[in-house]
N, C-alpha and C positions, 0 to 999 in steps of 0.2 A: 573745423571738425568739431562736433559737439559731443559733450561728455555728460552722462546722465548719473547723478548721485545714485548709490545704491542704498535701499531701504534696510537699515539694520534690524527692524523687526521682522521683516519677510525673511532675512538671512539667518535669523535666530534659530538654533537647532531644536527649539522646543516650541510648541503652539498650545494656544488655551483651547479648553474644551468648549464646544458651542452650548453646552449647559449653562445654565445662569450661575451666578457665583453661590456657593455653598453656605456662605455665612461668613461676615467680616467681623472681626474684632473692633472694639473701639479704638479709633486712631486712623492714621492716613492710609493704611493700606487696606486693599481689597484682595480677598483670596479667591483663587480660581483653580479649578482641576485642569490638568494639562497633560502632555504626554511627550515622550521624546519622538522625534519624526523618524529617525533611523530604526529604532526598535520597537516603539510604540509602548514602552514601559510608562507606567503612570507617574506622574510628579504633581506637586502642588506649586502653583506660581502666585507670588504676592506682587501685585500691581499698584504702583503709586502714580497718578497722573499729575504732572506738574500744572499748578494753577497760578495764574498772575495774582500778585498782591499776597502771596503766601509764602514768603521767603523763609520764615521761621520754621513753617512744617516741612518745607523742603529740606532744609539743614538737618531736622530731626530724622527724616527719612533716609538721607544719605548717610548719617551717622550709624543708623540701625544697618544699613546695608554693609557698610564697612565692618562693624562689630560682627555681625553674623559670618561675614567671609573669613574672618581672622580666627574666631573662637572654634575650637574643635573639641568636642567632649560628647560621650554616648549619650548624655541625658539633655543635651542642647539640640536644637532643631539643625538638622544636618543640611549645610549649604552644598548645592550641586553647581549652580552657574548662575550668571545674572547679566543684566543688559542695563546700561544707563545712556539715555539720551537727553536731548533738550526738553523732550516732551513727557517722557516716562521713565519709571525705574521698574524694571522686572527682576525679582529674585526668585530663583528655582530652587526648591527643596524637595526632600523626599516626600512621599504621598502621605499627607497626614489629614486628620479631621479635628475640627475644634473641639475642645474638652466638653463645652456646654452641649453641642450637638451630639457628640458621643454618649454622654451620660444620659441624655433624654432618649436616644435610640435604644440604649440597654435597658433602660426603665421600662419603656414600650415592650420590650421583648422578653422580660422576665425579671429584670433587676441585675445588678451587680453584686457579686459576692464580695464580702467584706476582705478576703485576702487579695482581691485584685485591687481594691482601693488603697490597701496597705502598701502594695508594691509600687503602685502609681505615686503615691506620696512619697514613698522612699526615694524613688527617682528624682522628683522635683527638689527635696531637700538636698540630696546628694549634689544636684547642679548648683544649688545656691552655695553649698560649702565649697565647691570648685572656684565658683565666681569670688567669694569673700576671702577665703583663706589663700587660695592660690594666685588668683589675679589681682586682688584687692580692688575688686569692682562691686558696685551696688547695683543691683538690678533695677530697683526703683519703679517696678511695674508688676510684681507678682499679684496675678488674680487668676480668675478663671479663663479670661479672655487671652491670656498669655501662654496657656498650656494647650499643647496639641497632642494628638494620639496617633500613632502610625498603625499599620495593618496587623502588627502583632499585639497589639494592646500595651504597648511602651508609651509611657508619658515623656514628652518632650517639652523643654522650656524654650519659649520663644519670647516674642515682645520686647526686643531689645532697643526699641526706640529712645527710651529716657534713661539709658544706663550711663553712669558716671563713674569716675575714679573715686575710691576710698581715701587716696593720699592728698586729695585737693588740687593737683595739678590738673589743668584743664577748665578750671571753674566749678561751681556748685552743680546741682541737680537743675536739668532743664526743666522749663516750666511746661506743664502739660495742657492745661487750658481746656480739659474735657471733664466735665462734671462726673460722668460715669467712672473715670479713673481715679479722681481725687477722693472720692469716698473711701478708699482703701488706704489713705495716708493715715499714719499714726497721730495720736493726739499731740505729741510734742512738737511736731512741724508747727503747730499754730503758736507756740511760744517763741517769740522773736527776740527774747531777752539774751539767750544764748546760754542760760544759766543751768539748763538741763544736762545731767551727766548720762551719757550714753555710749554704747559700743557702736562700732562701724555697720554691725549686722542687725541693729536693733529694729531699724524701720522694715527691712525686708523680712524679719521673723514676725512683726506684727501683721504683715500682708499675708505671710504663710498661714497665720492663724485664720485670716479672713478667707483665704482658699480652703482650709479644712472645712469651715462652717459651711461654705456654699456647697462643697462636695456631698455633704451629708444632708444639709437643709434646703439646698436651691439658692437662687439668686438673693444676695444680701440686700435687704430694703434700706437699711440704715445702720450706723456703726453701733447704735444702743443695742441691737439684736444680738451683738457678739456675747452679752451677759449670759444668754440662755443657750446652753450647748445644745439643746435640741435632740437630734438622732446621732449625735456624735458618740461612738462606743465608749462604754465606760473605761476600758483600759487605755483609751487615748485622751480622756477629758482631764487628767492632772496636767499633762504635758501641752494641752491645748491652753489650759488657763495661764500657764508660764508665758505662752506666746502674746496673749492679748492682755497682759497685765499692764496697768498704768504705769509702773516704774520700768523704764527703758533698760536700765542697768542689769536686771535680772533675767531678762530675755535670753534663753540660752543660744550659743553658737550653734550653727546647723550641724556640725559634727557632733557636738555633744548631745543634741536633740536625737539624732540617729541612735547614738549609743543609748540614751535612755528608753527609747521606743523598742530596742532591740534587746533589751534585758528579758530575763525570764518572766513570762506571763505578759510581755508587753504587746503593743498593738502590731509591731512589725516583726515579731518572733512567731513565724508560722513556717509551714513546709514550703508554700508557694514562694516566699521571700528567700528561703534557705536555697530553692532550686535555682532561682534566678541568679543569685550571687555566686553559686557554684558555677553555672553556665558562663558568667562572665569572666571567670578565673580558670575555666577548663584547660586552657593551654598551658598552665604552669602547674597544673595538679599532677601528682605522682600516678603511675598507672594503677597502682592498688586502689587509689581513691576514687579513680574513674571507673574501675570495675564495680566497686561497691555503690557508687552513685547510680550507675546505669541498672544495676540489679534492683535497687529500691525505687527506681522512677516509674516503672510500669504500675506500682501500687497507687501512685498519686495522680497519674494522667486523667483518671475519670472524673477528678474533681477540678481540674485545670482548664481555663478557658480554651475553647476550640482554636480561637485564632492564635492564641499563644503557643499552642501545641503545633500548629501547622507552619507558622512562620518563625518561631524561634527554636523550638525543640527540634523539630526534624532537620533543620540544616546542621544543627550540632551532632545529631546522630549520624547524619551521612558523613560529616567531616571525620567523626570518630571512627567510623568503620573504614574510610578510605585512606586516612593518613594516621589515624592514633592506634592502629592494631587493637581495636576494642574487642573484635571476636564475636563470639555468639552473644554475649550479654545484650548487645543492641537489639537483636531480633525482635523480643518480645515488645519493648516500648516502640519499636520502628513500625511494626505491624499495628499496634493500637493507634499510634498517630495516623496511619494510613487510612484508617477508617473515616478521618474528617476530609479526606481528599476526593475530588471528583475523579471519574475515570480517566480523564486525560491526564490530569496531574499524577495520578498513581503510575500510568505508563512511563511519564517522563522521569519521576523522581525514584520510585520505588523498584519497579521492574528490573532497570539495569543492574541495581545492586542485588537483587535477588539472584538473577542469572549468574552473577560473578560470584556469590556466595555458593552456589552448588558446585562450582569448580574447586572448592576449598578442601583440603584433606584434613582439615581439623574435625574431629569427630563429634564434638560438642556441637559444632556449627551444624553439622549434617542433621544430627537427631533432632535439633531445633527447629530446623527448616522443616523436616518431615512432620512434625507434630504440629507444626502452625500452617501447613500447606492450605487448609481450609480457608485461610484468611486472604489468600493471594491467588489461589488457582483461577478464579474467575477473570482475572485481568490478563492471564497468559494466553496467548494465542497458539494455535496448534504447531506453526512451523518452529516457534521458540521452544514448545515442549518436547518436539522430536529431535531437534538438532543440538539444543543447548542444555537441556534439563535431564531427559531420560537417559541419555548415555552416562551421565554421571550418578544418577539415582540407582540404576541397576547394579552398581558395585557393592550396594548395601546388601543385596541378596548373597554375597559371597563373604561378607564381614565376619569376623570370628566373634564379635561381640552380639549376643542374642537380642538385645535391645534395638540395635540398628536394624538387624534383620526383621524383626517384628514390626517396627516403624515402616520399614520399606515395603512390606507386604501391605500394611494399612493404606499407605499413600497411593497404591494402585486404584484404590476405588476412585479417587479424584482425578488421577491422571488418564485412566482408561478411556474415558469418553474423547479425549484430546489426541489419542495415539493414533499413528497411521497403521496401515494393514500389516506391514512387516514387524514393527515394534510390538503391536498387541498379539498378532496370531502366531507370530514365531517366537522372537526373543522373549517376551514375558512368558509364554508357555514353556520355554525352555526352563527357565528359572523356577517357576511354579512346580514343574514336574519334579525337578531337584529337590526342591524343598519339601514337598509332600512325601517323597519316598524316602529321604536320607536325613533330613534335619533331625538331630537329637533331641531338640526340645518339643515336647507334645504340643504345647500351646501354638506354637509357630506352624506346625503342621496343621492344627485345627484352623488356625486363622486364614492359612492358605486356601484350604477349602471354602471357607466362610466367603473369602474375597472372590474365589472363582465362580461361587454361586451367585454374587451380587454382579459381577461384571459380564456374566454368561451372555446377556442379550447384546453386548456389544462386540462379540465374536462373529467371525464370518460363519456361514452355513456349514461349510465343509470342516471349519476348526471346531465348531460345536458338536458336530456328529462324530468327531474323531476323538474329542477330548473329554466332554462332559461326563458321559456315561462311564468312562473307564476311570477318570478322576474320582467320581464320587463312590464307585465300587471299591476302589482301593481304600479311601478313607472309611468305608464301613469295616474293613479289616484291621483298622489301626489298633493297637492296644490301648491307646488313650481314649478314655470313654467319650470325652467331649467331642473328639474328632469323628467317632462314628455317629454321633448324634447330629455333627454338622454334615456329614456325608448324607444322612437321611434328609435333612432339610435342604440341602443342596437339590437333591433330586425333585423336591416338593416345590422348591422356589423357581425352577426351570421346567417345570412339567409341560409347559406349552411349547417346548422346543424338542420334543420327543415324537416319534410316529408311534402309531398303535402297536405295530410289530415290536419296536423296541421297548415298549412298555411291558409288554407281554412276555417277551423272550430275554431281555436283559435287565430290566429293572425289577420286576416282581420277584424273580428268583433271588435276587440280591437281599431285597427287603424281607423276603419270607425267612431267610436264615437269619436275620436279626431278631425274629420273634422269640429266640430262646437265648438271646444275649444275657451275660450275667448281670447286667446294669438294668435296672428297671427303666430308667429315663430313656434308654435305647429302645428297649421293647416298646414302650408308649409310643414314641415318636414313629417307630416302625408300624405299627398296628394302624396309626391315623393315616400314614402315607399309603399303605396298601389299600385301606378302605377308599381313599380318594382316587388312586389309579384304577381301583376295580369299579368305581362308580363311572369313570370316563369310558373305560371298556365297554361296560353293560350300556350306557347311553348310545354308544355307537352301534353295538349289537342290536339294539332295540330298533333304532333308525339310522341305517347305513348311510343316509343322505347327509348326516351330520359330519362324516369323516372328513370332508374337505374343510369345513369351518373349524373343527378341532385341530387340525394339521396345518392351519394356515401360516403359523409361525415357524415351522419345522425348517422349510427352506427358505424362509424370508431374509432379506438384506440385515446386516447388522443395525441395531437401533442407533438412532443419533441421541445425542444428550438429551435427556428428559424423556425417552419413549421406553424406558425399561421398567415400566411399573406393572406390568402384567403379572410378573412373578411376585411381586410385593403385595398386590392387591389379594393374591390367592392364598400366599403362604405367610404373609406378615413379616416378611424381609424387608420392609421399607428402610431405605438408606437415607439417613440423616447424618451428615458429616462423616466421620470415621467411627462407626459403631459396630458392635459385633455381639453375637449372643454367647462369646466364649466366657466372658468374666462371670456370668451368673452361673454356668456349669462348673468353672474352675473354683469358685468360692465355695463349692459344696465338697471340695477334695482337699481338706486340710493336710491330709497326709501324703505321703510321696505317691506319685504316679507309678503304675505298675512297672513300667520299664525304666524308672530312673531311681528308685529308691527301695520301693518293698520288694523288689526281686533282684536277683542277681544283675550285674551291669549288662547294659546293652552291648551288643557287638560293636567294636570301635569302628569309626568311619574308615573307608578306604584311604590307603596311605600312611595308616599308623599300625605299628605291630599289635598283634593280637594273640592271646593265648591259644594254643592249638596242640593237638597230639604230636604234631611233627614239629621240630625247631625251625622250619623254614619261616623267613619273614613274609610280610604281606606283599602281594605283587605290586609293581608299579603301576600307576594310573595309566590306561590306555583308553583307546575310543571303543574298546569292547569289553564286556565282563567276562567273557568265556575266551577260550584260544580260538584260533582261527578254524582249526578242524570242527570244534563244537558250534561255532557260529554257523558254519556251512550246513551242518545237519539240522540246526534249529530252523535255519532260513528255509529248508526243504519241508518243514512241517508246518510253516506259519503262513503259508501263501494266501490263506483265506482269512487270516486273522485281521482283526480290526485294530490297525497300529496307528500311533501318532507320529509320523514321518521317521525316517531313519536318521536322527540327529545324532550328533557325534558328541554323546555326553560325555566322554572322556576329557574333551577339550574344556569343558567347564570345570572339571577338576584340575586340570593344569592351570587354568587361569586362576582358580581359587588359591592354588599353591603359589604363584606368583604375586598375587595380590598380598596374601597373608604373610608372605616373606618380607613385604614392606611395611606391615602394621607396626604400631609402635607400642606404647605400654598397656594398652587395654587388654591384649590377647591374654597374657597369664592371668591378670587379675579376674578378667571375664571367666576364664576356666575356673579360677579357685571358687568363684562364686556360685557355681552350678550346683553345688551340693545343697545350698540354701534355697533353690528355686523350684522346689517339689511342689509347691502350689500354683505353678505356672506363672509367677511373677519373675521377670527379668529385672534386675537392679543395675544401674550404672554405678561402677565402683567410686567414682569421685563426685560425680553430679547426678542426682536422683530426682529429675522433674516428676512432677505428679502424672504426667500423662504417658510416662514411659512404662507403667505397669501393665499386666495382662488385663486387669480391670477396667481399662480405659475404654475398651470397646464394649459399651452397654448395649443390651438389647433393645431395640425399639420397636414396638408393634408386637403383636401376638398372632397366633394362629386364628384366622377368621373362620367364618362359617361355624360358629359355636366351639371352635377349639380353643383350648387355653394353652398358656405357656407351660411348658414342661416343668414338672417340679425338681427341685435340685435332686441329683442323684446321690445315693449313699454313698461313703466312702469305700474305695476298693477294698475287698475283703482279702485277708492274709492267703497266701498261696496263689494270687493271681498269676496266670500263666505269663510267660515271657512272649516277646513278639515271635521268637524262634519256635514257640510251642505251638503256634497257630497253623493251621493248614492253608498257607497262602495259594498254592497252585495246584497241588494234587488232589485227584479225586478221593483218596482214601481219606476216612475221618480223621480229625486232628489229633486223637489220642493216639495214633500210631507212630508219632514222633515227628520230629523235623525232617522234610525232605532234603534239606541241605546239610544234615548232619554226616550222610554218607560222603558227600562231596568233601567235606573238611578233613577226612581221613585219607585223601589221596596223597600220592608223593609231593614233595614240593615243587616239582617241575610243572604241576598242574595249578593253574591259578584258582584261588578259593573265591567263590562268590560271596558278595557281602548280603547278609540277610536283611541290612537295612534298605537294600534296594528294592525289595519287594518284587524279585524277579527281574527281568528285563528293565533296565532304566530308561522306560519309556511308558506313556500311556497305553496299557493293554487292556483289551476287554476281557470278558468272562470266557470267550472262546480259547483263550491260550491255556486252559487248564489241560484239555487234552493233549495240545502241543507239548506242555512242559512235561507230561507224563511220558510222551513218546521220546522227548529228548533225553529225560533221565533213564530211559531204557536203553537207548543208543549209546549213552556214555558208557553204561555197565557192560555193554557188549564188547565195546572197544577195549575197555579195561581188561576184560577177560581174555579177548584176542591177544592183546599185548603180553600178559602174562604167559599164555600159552607158547607165543613165539620166543619168549626168552627163555622158557624152559626147553624147548627143542634146541635153541642154540648152545644152551650149557651142557645139554646131553651129546651133542655132536662133539663138542670142545673137549669133553672129558673122554670119550671114546676114542677120538683120534691122537689125543696127547698134544705135547707142544710141538709147534710148527718149526721146521728146519729153516736156517737162514737161507733167504732167496726163494724159498719155496712158494708157490702161487696158490692164493686163495681162491677155491673153485666156488664155494656156496655164498 
C-alpha cells in the first residue's frame, strides 16, 4: 500500500492573492495579500523562503515568528495563524499596508492631516512603552519599514526580527547585516568601550526620532539629516530634539514622552486623540460619560478620516446601541458615519439597527428617527417600510406630545412613495382626517394639509377624488390662518387632479368665499388660485378638444416615486427633504393663534369634560358622533354626498385612549407647555432638538408663472372669532351664531357633537351643507315631538290620578 504525504501549504486555510507583493520591508520577509478560504476575509501573509547557506537569517525569521505569536497588544501587529515547513515560513496577520506605501497613497489623495499623524505616532510610542516597561524587550528595529497600517488607519508595530531582552538573558542584539536598517542605529552603538551611560530604552527612542523625521520629511537619506527638523510641527520639535540628542541618558522613557506630548498645547493633545483614547476604554466608562461622548461625537466626525469612522467608530456605535443601552444619542453619529458606507454595507450594518429602533418605546429615540429619516429612507425597501416601520410610526399620530405628532406628519412625505395601497389610501388617510379635524395644535393641522397636498399624486384615483377636495375645503375653514393658506395652496398644487366639473362646482365656490377672508395673505392666495383655475376653464371653453389633455391625470394611476412633479412645477411646492411653508407663515404670528390664546379656549377634545349649560359629562367615545336615531336620519339625507368611506372613527379615539394610558412622563409636561406654543412651535420638555420646532419646514420654491411667495400675514386682530363662530355647515351666514349651540342645550341623554370635529368625522364635500341643514331640522322636529308626547302623558296621568295596586295600564 502506498501512502502519499499531504502538502501542508495546500491544506493551509489561507491562500495568497495572485496579485504581486504589495511591497516588502527590508529584511527576510516578503509581504503578500491573502484571504481566508472559508470566509474570503482579507488578511496579510508574510512569507519567508528558506534558502541554503542562510542559517542565520532563518533563525532570525523563526525568532520573529515566535515573538509575533506570543505578543498580544492593540498596537502590535495581530497574529492570526502561521505555517512552518522545511521550505518556508508563513505568518498570517490582520490585513495591513506598509506605512511607507500608506503615506504615499494619502499624499497623492490630498495629504494626511496632522491629527492623524499624531494618533499614529501615539500608537507606536504606546507599543514601545509596552515592550520596554512591561516586557523588558528592546525592539531594535523601529523605522518606517517596521510600521503597518490597518483598514481603520490604526498604526501597528511589526518587524520583530531583531528583538532581544533588555535583561541580558538570551544574548545581545542580533546582527542585522542590512545597511538600510543599520542607518537607524544610535551613535553610541559605535562606541565599543562600553563607557557610555544609557537607559534600556535609549536606542529605541533614537530610532523613534528617526521614524518621526521620516513621517514628516520622507525617507531618511543619512543620520546627519536629523539635525534639521524640516516639516516636523513646532509643537513636536522640542520633544523630537530630546529623542535625537547625543546623550542617550536624557532620552525620555516612552511613557514620559507620551505624557509630555499630551500636555496642554502638545502635539498629541487634540480631539482626534481624545476620541480614540475614549473608544479604547469605552467598556469601562460610566453611562453618563458615554452619553456625553456620543452627544459631542457628531460635531467632530466631519473632520475625522473616513476609514476611521467606518471601521472604528461605527462598530463602537453599533455595540453601544446593542449592548450598552446608549439610546437615542447614538443616532446622529450613526447616520453621519453611514454616509461613508456603500449601499450594500448600509443594508448590512445600519438598516437592521434602524428597524429595531423603530420598535422602541423611547420617545427621544422615536423623534430622532423621524427627524433624521431623510438620511436612511433611500436604503429601506417597500416590504420593510410597510411591515416593520409604518406600523410603529403611525402610533405617533396618537401621541400626546405635539412634537412627535408633528414629526410623524412630516415623515409621511418620505414614507408615502414606499407605502402600499392599504397603508397609504386607508390607514394614513384615517389618521390625516383625524388630525386635520380634531388636533388642537393649529400648526399640526396646517402641516397635515401641506403634507396631503405634497403626497396627493401618490394616492389612488378613487382616493384622490374622495379626499382631496373635501380635505382642502375643510382646511379653508380652519380658524388658524396658515391652515387656510395651506388649503388654497393644496388646491393649487394638485390642480391637475381635478376634473373641470369639480373645478367649477366644488373648488371655485370655496375659493371665492376666501376672497373676503380677514387675513390678506389668504385673500391674495385665493385670488391667484381663482385666476389660475379660471384660466384653465377658459382655455377648455375656447378649445373643447383640450379637455382630454387637461384631465389626463384625473383618473391616472398613482404616481411612482419621482413622478409627482407636475404640481410642484405649477404651484411651486417642490419637495426637498421635509420642508413646508408653515414656518414662514407662523413666524408672522408672534401673538397667540385665534383659537389658542387671543380668544376663549377651544372646545375640549372628545373624552374630556367640558363646560356646558347642563351638568352632564361628555359622552363616551363611540363609533358615531350622533345617536343611532340621528345617524339613521342623517344617512337618509346623505345618499348623494361625496363621502370618504364610512370609517369607524371612534375606534381611533379608543385606540388613542389605550395608548395614552400607557404613556409616561411627557404627557403632563407636554400639556403644561402648550400655553407657550402660541407661535406654532412645539418644544420638547427635556430634549429640544433644533429640528423639532415648527420652523423646520422651510418653504422651498415659489409660485411660478410670475407669482411670488405670499407676504407674511398680519398678526390676528383682537376679537378674531372662535372656531365655533364660523359657519361650518349651514347655509345661513356665520353671524347668525353657531349651529351647534342649540345642540349643546339638549338634555344630558343626548350626546353633544364636538365642534372640533368640523361636522361628521370624515372627509365630507361641500354638498353636505344641505344635508346638515336637513339633519338639524329633523332633530328639532324629533325634540318637539318628544316634548309633546311627554306633555300628553303627564296630562293623562294627572287626570286619572294614582293607579290602584294590580290595576292594568291600558295606554
